[in-house]
N, C-alpha and C positions, 0 to 999 in steps of 0.2 A: 904615541903609537896606540896606547890603550883607548884613547878617545876616538881615534880614527876607526879602530875595530868596532867600537860601540856604535859609531855612526853608520858603518856598513851593515851591522846587524839590524839597526833600526830601519834602514832603507829596505833591506831584504825582507823584513817582516811585513812591510806595507808596499808590496810591489806595484799595485795599481796606483796608489797615491803618488809614489815616486815617479812612475811613468807619466802620469798626468801633469805633475809639476815640471818635469823635463820637457814635456810636449808644449806646455805653456811658454816656457823660456825659449824653446827653439822656434815656435811659430812667431812669437813677438819679435825676436831678433831678425829672423828671416824676412818677415813682412817689411820691417824697416829697411833692411839692406836691399831687398828686391825692388821695392817701390822707389827708393832713392836712385838705384841703378837705372831703373826704367826712365825716370825723369831726366837723369843726366844723358842717357842715350837718346831720348826723344829730343831734348834740347839741342844736342850736338847735331842730330839729323836734320832738324828744322833749320838750324843756323846754316848748315852747309847747303841745304836746298835753296834757302832764300839768298844766300851769297852767290849762288850760281844762277840766279834769275836775271842777272844783268843789272847790278846796282849802278853801272856806269851808263845809265840811260835816263833821259828826261822825257816826260810826256808834256807836250805843249797843246793846250786847247784854246781856241779862239771863241769867245762867247759873244763879242760885239765887235765887228770889223770896222765900225765908224765910217762906213762907206768906202773903205780901202781894203777890199777882200784880198786875201793871199791867193796867188795862183801857183801852179806847179813850178814855173821858172823862178819865181821869187823865193819859194821855199828852198829849191835846189841851190839858189845863189847864196843862201846862208852858210853853205859849206866853205865858201871862200873867205868868210869873216874870221878874224883872229879869235882864237879861243873856242871855236866851234869845230866839232869833228864831223861825223856823218849825220845826214838829215834824211828822214824818210817820211813822206806824207802817207796818210793812212785813212782809208774809208772802208766801210763794211756794209753788208746787207745779207738778208736771208733769201735764198733762191732755191729753185729745184734743179737738180742735176740728174742726168741719165747716162749710164754707162752700158757696157755689154751685158753685165750681170744683173743689175737692178737700177732703180731710181730712188731718190729720196731728197729730203731737204738738206741743204748744205749752207754753211756760213762762208760767204765769199768776201775776201779782202782784196782791195785794190791798193797797190803799193809800188815801190821802186826797188831796184837791186840793193840799196843800202840797208834795207830792213834785215837782210840775211845776216850781216855782220853785227848790226846793232843788237839784235835779239839772240845772237849766238845759236842760230839754227843749225841743224845737221841734216845733210842729204843722205838718203838711203841709196839713191841712184839718180842719174841724170844731172841736171843743172838747175840753178835758180833763174829768176828773171834777169834779163839784161837791159842795159840802157836803150839799146836799139829796139827792144820790144815795146818800151814805153814810148819812144819817139815815133815809132811806126804803127802804134795801135795794134800790135800783132795779136793774133788769136791763139795765144799759148797760155798754158796754166801750169801751176805746180800744186800738187795735192799732198795730203798726209797719208801715212800708211793705212790708217783706218778707212779713209775714203777709197783708197786704191783697192783694198780687200773687199769692201762691201759693194762698191759700184762697178768695178771692173772685174773683180774675182780673183786678182792676184796682184802682188806688189810690183813685179817687174813689168810695168805697163807704160814705160816711156814710149812715145810716138803713137800711143793709142788715142782715140778720139773720146772726148767727154762733152756732152751737150749740157749747157748751162742756160736755163730759161729759153731753150729752143735754139741757142746759138752754139755752133760746134767749135770746140777748142782742142788744140793738140797738147797732150800732156808731155812736158819737157823735163819734169823732175818730180821725185817723190821724197817728201820730207820724212826723216826718221822720227818715230814716236818715242825717242829717248826721253825718259822722265826727268833727266837732269837739266834740260833746257827750258827756258821760259815759255816758248811757244808750245812745246809738248805738254807742259803742266797745265797751261791755260786751256788747251784744246783737247785734253785727254778724253778719248771716247767719242769725240764729235767728228763730223765730216767737214773738212776744211779745204777750201780752194783759194789759191792766190792767183790773182790776175794782174797784168800791168795796170797801173793807175788809170791811164787813159782809156783802156779797154773797158774797165768797170764803169766809167762815166758814160760810155756809149751804151752799155748793157742796161743800166738802171735809169729809169725815168725820174726817180726821186732825188738823185745826186746831181750836183752842179759842179762846175769847174773850180769853185771856191774850195780852198783847203782849210779845214777847220781843226784838224788834228794831225800832228806829226810828232815823230820821235827824233831825239837828238842824242848823240853820244859825245863823249869827251874826246878831244884829239889825243894823239899819241903823247904820252908823258904829261897829259893834262889832268886836271881834277874836276870833279863834279861841281865844286864851288865856282871854279872859273867859268865853266861852260854855262852854268845857271846864271851867273852874273852877266855874261856876254849876251845870252839870249834875252834876258830881262831888259837889258839896255837897248837892244835892237828893237824889241817890241814896244817898249815905252816910247822910243823915238817915233815909231811908225804910228802909234795910236795916241799920240799927244799926251804922254805921261799919265794915261788912264790905266791904272793897274787892275781895274775891274773888267777891262775888255779882254783879258786873257788870264790864263793860269799856267804856271810852270811847276810841275811836280816831279819828284825824284823817286826812284825805286827804293831809296834808303828809308822812305816813310814806311814802306811795307816791312822792311827789316826791323825797324823800331817797333812796329805793331806786333810782329811775331815774337820779338824779344819780350815784350810786355806780356803776351799771352803765355809764353813758356814760363815766365816768372810766376804768374798766377797759378799755372799748372803745378809748378814745383811746390808752392805753398799748400795747395789743395791736397796733393798726394802725400806730402810730408805730414800734414795734419791727420790724414787717414792712418798713416803708418804709426804716428805718435799715439793715436787713440787705440790702435791694435796693441801697441806695446803697453799702454796704461792698463787696458782691460786684462791682458795677460799677467801683468804685475800684480793687479788686485787679486786675481785668482791664486797666484803663487803665495801672496801674503796671507790669504785666507787659509790655505792649506797649512802653511807654517804656523799660523796662530792656533789652528786646531791641534796640530802636532805637539806644540809646546803645552797647550792646555791639558792634553791627555797625559802628559808626563809630569805635571806639576807635583803630584803625590810622590812619584818615583824620585824626582829631583830633591824634594824635601827630605825623604828618607836617606838618600845618599849624603846630603849635607849634614844630617843629624848624626851620622856615624863617622863623620870626619872628612868627607870629600871636599876638595877645594872648589872654589868658584869656577875655575877653569875646567 
């Protein structure tokens, strides 16, 4: 009890020194806790976001068709194969669009109705493309909320006209800019227009009827391993066992990459927190050393008159 009172008197006699010592301890510990919490929160957030990007999706790219180009009917026919879910061909280009409010450059995608489910899109209003739109080359389009706001002036623009490269299309749907979806994350802040695949072929002089890129999803209760194996087998058979003629990639690659990045981030911020803690500890040790050095004579006198080591 006496030692405790002496310690309190010592602290009260050097208030600034005691405050700085406590501040060093508090800042060091808080820096470690806060940075570790931030890393854990960021890792969890990134993992959830990437998991929601559609890891049940394959991207197939044809680099050399060997004189056997894929057409729309062939690609759609893959949906009948065992182990394959939905399939959506995909083509894109940069064009000029004009609405009631303004005009600007837009990214135009030509695709089929299956893309909506494959990429987990969400509609703010209206509908997505239909099979009849693709079959009949219908002049309809689906735009995102950003395009609706900037080109038309408001989101509720279903049945309004939108001119794309001088050709008038009717807006039948507006996609939500929900950041949890793959489409919204990839096209965040951009003006995006979706057309039936066949309509885009008519609109663009640079595109042909050959399908060079398409997305594939796993069937119900299926796995990505089975659909990847099924697609690889189908394409190997078509392109005479030449695996360089095409590539099949999964969104899981992105998840692995992001996991690696967050691990590096954890190490980096953990190192910064550790440095802060070490610097704070050195400062505390320095203050304690000075405190003990100042009391060396006092301690010697106390021991000389019979004080115990404690």
